[in-house]
PLY file of the C-alpha trace (Angstrom):
ply
format ascii 1.0
element vertex 73
property float x
property float y
property float z
element edge 72
property int vertex1
property int vertex2
end_header
83.21 86.92 56.68
86.02 84.43 56.99
88.73 87.08 56.76
87.26 89.00 59.57
87.10 85.85 61.70
90.76 84.98 61.09
91.92 88.79 61.43
90.10 89.00 64.95
91.27 85.53 65.83
95.06 86.54 64.94
94.69 89.89 66.77
93.62 87.70 69.84
96.34 85.42 69.56
98.97 88.26 69.32
97.72 90.02 72.47
97.63 86.62 74.60
101.11 86.03 73.22
102.18 89.46 74.07
100.68 89.25 77.53
102.71 85.82 78.21
105.77 87.69 77.12
105.31 90.29 79.57
104.82 87.96 82.35
108.06 85.86 81.28
109.97 89.10 81.10
109.21 90.54 84.28
110.42 87.65 86.24
107.88 86.97 88.97
105.41 85.26 86.65
102.40 86.68 88.24
99.85 88.91 86.84
98.65 92.28 88.40
97.56 92.32 91.97
93.67 93.00 92.06
93.13 92.36 95.60
91.53 95.40 97.40
94.10 95.20 100.13
97.08 95.65 97.68
95.53 99.14 96.30
97.52 102.16 98.21
94.10 104.24 97.55
91.87 101.66 99.04
94.32 101.54 102.26
94.48 105.23 102.61
90.60 105.24 102.80
90.51 102.28 105.44
88.94 99.91 103.09
89.85 96.37 103.50
88.78 93.01 101.65
85.78 91.17 103.33
88.52 88.62 104.22
90.84 90.63 106.06
87.90 92.34 107.87
86.49 89.00 109.07
89.97 88.03 110.41
90.46 91.10 112.30
86.65 90.92 113.79
87.36 87.53 114.91
90.59 88.38 116.52
88.89 91.12 118.44
85.92 88.91 119.48
88.42 86.45 120.87
90.39 88.98 122.72
87.07 90.30 124.22
85.93 86.72 125.30
89.21 86.31 126.87
89.12 89.28 128.76
85.54 88.53 130.17
86.79 85.01 131.32
89.91 86.70 133.06
87.61 89.14 134.93
84.92 86.23 135.86
87.57 84.16 137.31
0 1
1 2
2 3
3 4
4 5
5 6
6 7
7 8
8 9
9 10
10 11
11 12
12 13
13 14
14 15
15 16
16 17
17 18
18 19
19 20
20 21
21 22
22 23
23 24
24 25
25 26
26 27
27 28
28 29
29 30
30 31
31 32
32 33
33 34
34 35
35 36
36 37
37 38
38 39
39 40
40 41
41 42
42 43
43 44
44 45
45 46
46 47
47 48
48 49
49 50
50 51
51 52
52 53
53 54
54 55
55 56
56 57
57 58
58 59
59 60
60 61
61 62
62 63
63 64
64 65
65 66
66 67
67 68
68 69
69 70
70 71
71 72
């Protein structure tokens, strides 16, 4: 049982070390981009993240309000 625990801990330690080495060798020291907006397939389908969609809708709302104020004045 102890051998299995040590073997498992060793495999996990090696995996973590290799991931750290990969990040250091790549040079940008960042992991993979998991943001939806970074996915080419999602962009092609017109799917954006909630934060981006919220920002777009706020901008459109602000523009519409400004246009109404210009028409009323």
